Structure formats: structure tokens, C-alpha cells
C-alpha positions, 0 to 999 in steps of 0.5 A: 533534506529540506525537513533538516535544513529548515529545522537547523534555520528554526533552531539557529536562526529562527528563520521565518517560517521555518517552524512550519516544516515542523507540521506533518500536515504542512509537509504532506500538502508539499509533498503531494503537490510536488509529486504532482509536478514531477510525475505530470512535468517529468512524466512526458519525459519519461514517456518519451525516453521510453518511446525512444528505447523502444520499451512498448507493451506487447500485446497477445491478442485476447479478442478483447475490444480495442486491445490490439491497437495498444501494442506498442505503448510505453511500458515501465511507467512505474518508473514516473511512480517510484521517482515522484514518491521518493524525491518528495520523501527523501527532501521532506520526511524525517528519513531516520524514521524507521517506518519511513526506511521501511517504505523506501526499502519496500519501493526499491526492493519490489521496483527492482524485481518488477523492472527486471520482470519488465526489462527480461520481457522487453529486451530479452524478447521473453515474454513471460518475464521473470519467473513466477517463483522468483517474483515470489521468492522476492515477495518471500524476501520484502515480507522476511525484512519487513516482518523481523524490522517491525517485530524487534526494532526498538522504536517500533512499539505502541502506547495502550491506554491505563485501566479505566479505574486509573483514568477515572481517578486522574480525571478526578484529579484534573480534569483538564489533564492532557490526553498523554497522561492516560497512557502507558509508556511505549512498549513493544507488542505484536497486537494488531486491530481487528476491525468491527469488534468491540475490544477490537485487539488482537495479540499475534502471540495468543495463536501459540501461547494458549498451548504454553505461555512459554512460547510468547517468545516464539511470537515473532515466527508467527508475525513474520509468517503473516507479513509474508502472506500479507506482502506476497497476497496484496502484491499480486492483487495490485499487479492482477489488477492492472490489467486496463487503462487506469484501474491499479492506479486509481484504485490504489490512490483510493486505497493509500489514502485511507491508510494515510487517515489510519496513519495520521489518527494512529500516530496522534494521540489527541485523535487516538484517545478521542477515537478510542484506537491504538496510539503508535509514536512516530507512525504519523511520519508514514503520512508524508510518504503516502502523500508523495505516493498519492500525488504520484499516482495521480500524476500517473494517471494523467497519461494512463487513463484511457486512452494510455499513453503509458503503462505502470507495468510490473515495475508499478504494480508489484511496487504498489502492492508492496508499499499498501501491505507495508503500510497496512501492517505498519498502522496495524491495520491489515485486517482490514485489507480484505474490505479496504483492498476488496478489488484486489481481493476479487482480482485475486479470487476470480484468477484462483477460481477460474483456475482451480475449477477449470482443472477440476472440470477438466479432470472430471469431465474431460473438459475444462469449463469456466465461471468467468468468461475470462479472468481477471475479473475486469476481463470478465466484464470486457468480455461482457461488452462493457467498455473500459472506461465504464468498467474502471470508473465503476470499481473506483466507485465501488473502491471509494465505497470500500474505503468509506466502510474502512473508515467507519470502522474507526467507530463502529465495532 
């Protein structure tokens, strides 16, 4: 809203300083500061409100050090993250931008599912919360909305470079030619990026057109299915990672900040040309959303680091995972998720491996055996005697390393 106000003041009155709001970098800086202030200042009030409503975490004793002491700590703290993200976005972003609209829908959609889950746990005295099939149904529903929108909406396009020969001709005619002249017209495409591969673009339509070129019109089915898988997998990964103080919020901040770099360079034609990466018009606006989201996560960490004064609950963890998945798909870096979101992947795999091996050995040997002392993976290290602060810090370090590797893929192929 402030963006439109200052744009009007600039257009009509040449109001001093109003033009600053036309710059992505300025609005992103304001967004992160504003979200930090909202999450830290109003976060305390939200925590007090949750305490008054007796929205405390019920802890099941699993024999983990310091676990029982956390009983009664307010949960549903994801509300802090959601509010601290959406308020700056509504004030500073271009609200007609389709990517911003999708991310707002994602936040409210997944936040509602998580809130219902937490509400059932706390106010209906049902420790299981929302049944798993309804969570998955909600994730699938979001995947369908996101996949359908990204495939069919007219504003979701890419610009590819002209053939090398044509570029050379244009450069020979004018060495100072604008980079915009070296790109073709905007087009709809199901292309994405494959990391570490030369000529790293891959078209999802190729998965079926090898059978018959006429099947290209059904490529939307492939794209939507992949979107559903990614949204479901990443949101569940974030949910599983939310197990000890500060782990999910800190890890997610690292991931989202990295995606912010991808969004900014992918939406900037000069950097896209220099880095020889896919140029995605209008996607740079996601940077505003990402800045607000990072600020909200860091502000939430003020109260969530050990010993936590509040837990995010499924209200926060499912929302975080959904947002990360949608951003990755929008900037066409979803194939980087196994690297960038390596912590989430490890947490997911540890649960899958543990459950699968336990069931297999129980059937074969009559008793279930375990690979890890406990899953998800962070609980394995707790059982091994590591203090949770050390586990969180080391997971953050691994997350930073994975983020650096992901950024390096811009040039290493």
C-alpha cells in the first residue's frame, strides 16, 4: 500500500524521496527492518496472550534431556511469523504481482491448516491434532492451486537468450547494445533449472513428448504433479525439523535468504545475462516477500532460541515449508531443494528409514530394530548426549555450507 501511495506522490507531485520505493533493494531493506520490529516488539505481546489462553505445549516424555521442563511453553508462535511477514508485504510489495499473490495465498492456506492442527491439540485435548490425511489433502490442494496458476497464468513467463549467432551479429553492429535486446520475447514455458549441468535447462514437457509430440498439451499434468510432490515434501520436512529450540526457524532463514538471491538475479535482466541464467520477468518482486519473511524468522528466533519462550507449532512449521517450496518453484530452482534444503531432506529420510527398517525387521525377526537411536535425526543426537544448542548450531553451520554450494551453482556447471 505504501508502494502505491509513494508511486502516486512521485507521479503527481515529484515528492522528494518517493522514487526510492521504486527500487527493489530499498523496499526489501525496509521490509526486513519492519518485520524484525513487528516480530520482536509485538511478538512479546502475542506470547503473553498465548500464555493467558493457556496455549502451552504438551510434552510427551521421550527421555530427552530438558524435555519435561518445556511443558507449558506457549505454542502457535507461528502466528508471529505470519503477521510479521504479511504486514510488510501488504505495505511494500506490488500486490497485483502474481508471485506475491501466490505467496500470500500459500501463507494463509498453510497457516490455517497448521492453526487448525494446533487448535485441535490444545483446545480439543486431542494430542494427535488434525488427522494426517487432512494435512496431506491440504498440501495437495495448495500444490494444485500453485501448479495450475504457474502453468496457466499469463504473467508467469520466461525470456530466453537469442541464438549465439544472432547475438554476435547484434553485438557486432552495436557493442554497447542493451542486454534486453539479446533476449527473445516473453513466452510460457515449463522449463526449469538443473544444477551442476552445462546447458542446465530442462523442460518438464520432455517427460511425455518423447512418446509423441502431440502430448505437449498435457504437460500441465506433469508440472502440477511435481508441484504437489514438492509442496508436500518440503512442508513435511520443515514440520519434522521443528523439534528443538531454534532449529527450524534458523535453518529456514538460511534457506529463504539464499532463495532471495536467486529471485533477485533471476528477475534482473543484467545479472541474468551476466550469469547466463534463466531470466524470469516480474519474479524479482518475490525479494520483498523474502526480505519480510527472513526478518520475521530472525525476530521469532529472539524468543525461540534456547531456552525457548515460544514454539512455532504446526502453524509456523507447515507455513514455512509451504512458502519455501513455492518460492523454489517460482524461481525455477526446485531441483536445488535436495541440496539447499538438505537439513529438511535428512530429517525426512531419517524418519522414513527408521520406520521402514523397524517394520521390516519386526516382520522378519519378530522384533523391530532401529537405525537411529530416535528419529527425526536431531533427536538421535540428543539421545547421543549432545546439548540441543550444540545440535542447532551445527545444523545451522551445515545449512550455511549447503546454501553456499547452492549459490555456487550459478556459475559451476
